[in-house]
C-alpha angles and dihedrals in degrees: 000000000000116000119247113253112237130197121192120210107198127023104207122110100301092039091051091047091052092045093053092049091052093045091052094053117092092219096051132077122185108225102172144017124200129192137137091230114076094203092059092049092049095047096048093039092053091047093052100031093244116141099171098105128176142175096194123066097208091050092049092051093046094048104035098039096211128190092213132025116201114211108195093165134123115297095244090066099044098093096051094044096045091050089054093051093048090049086060089054096245130139113242145199121199134191118256134305099044095222140334097256136029089235090062091046091051091053095045095050093045089055093048090049092049091053096043092242132149123233130191133184115217097247090146096168093069090051092044127106098255098054092041090052091054089047090055091049092050092049090048088059096245092148101022121228112000115235108169140012134193131195132180135187138228099271100267119146100293102246092044091044087054096054091041117034092007091068088061092046094048095047090047090053090053087062088067102032115032122226120351115240104187140005134195127185150167127215125197128195119190088348097304133089114283117257131200088263087064094062104109139165114267122232118257094038095284096140134235118350138160139192133064090211121030128183119182136179119212122200123205136175120292096034089292115152136179134197118217118195123194103172127163115241128193088256134013105271113193095184088067091064107100147125126220130190120201115204137180092262107020149347138257125206132193110199115195091221103025105039133221121354135179130209112197095209128054096230130027146183126204093250096051110103090205091055097080120126111233123205113241121229109252116250104217126195117246095247090051088075091055087056090050092053089062109032112356122224112236088224139355084239092068114117086233090059091055091049087051091051089052092052091046088053091050093052092049091047092051091045091052098040094241139117123277112253084241094046126160086255090058088042090056091049089052087054092049089055093048093046088047092053089051092047094046092049091047100045099030100234135093118271125222119219137265094032121228090213108067098185122102107281095208092055089046089050093049093048092050088054089055094252127139119238112284117273124244118279133193114292101218112078099232093052090042092052090050092052091049091052089051090051089054091050098248 
């Protein structure tokens, strides 16, 4: 079977990671790289053996004729760039989150549907080995009927963590739950409920956010609920990022650093010999072994392995004429959940999904309070966090 032709727009860290994953796959061929910085093009091109370099997106598409364009750019540019790719009649994948507003996401997906094109949002964790191993264990009945899930982030400032790591956590939860019907949330800033004055612009162009500490409850069909925690820690703490699923006869756990685990009982105490978490055997996609035969992953838990799983899923989806499990449709629902969390925390009531109002709820809330849109903030997270602490008088 012929390989899918891939073009990469943006050669910084996420673009390079996506390019390496496509380059490693036996059914993908990188036919173009695009960046405004010649040094980045030269470095990534030399690493992957790709000499088709461009500084213009439209020119790259016209000359390289890709099947997929990957867009690993800042969120604020996603809508305009995705619309340009779709106008060329090309499938796309875009870094998370999909857009900055639901209105943009609606227009983008309507255009993709009208042109018969596939979209995917780079939520690589859901397509990765650990989450897919848990999904198989759940389908196999290892914990019985699921009742409750929890998920927690890395310790970023809550609102930024929601738009960043929270997108991965939410989309991974959807693998086990199906669509979310309702959300309710609280957001705290400096130990008090957030106010319209606490609506600020996130770093990295992710749009308006609020809340140092966010706790949200998500409601799904069948009385299934989940708690999502995005709380600021003194330092970013990757081991805190995990997902746990409580079932009628056991539990499943995805640990960011230690992978998939199974507990054969629903509750446990330290002195109970049956209450011992057991590591689950990784379920690897077939093409993963092809990759191992060339340059072996040190572990299926590598971020590169998740990126590779995302690529494998896209190849399979295009082969089968179906949506990616991390499709733009799923990416929009992730946005609905995040916007619902912000709206619930702002207005103090549950929010039913999908929302009828597709504007940004935090900008609406701030406007209703008589405040102008938030002013620009530093783009890098460390400088942004310092500026936020200064705003709070710390």
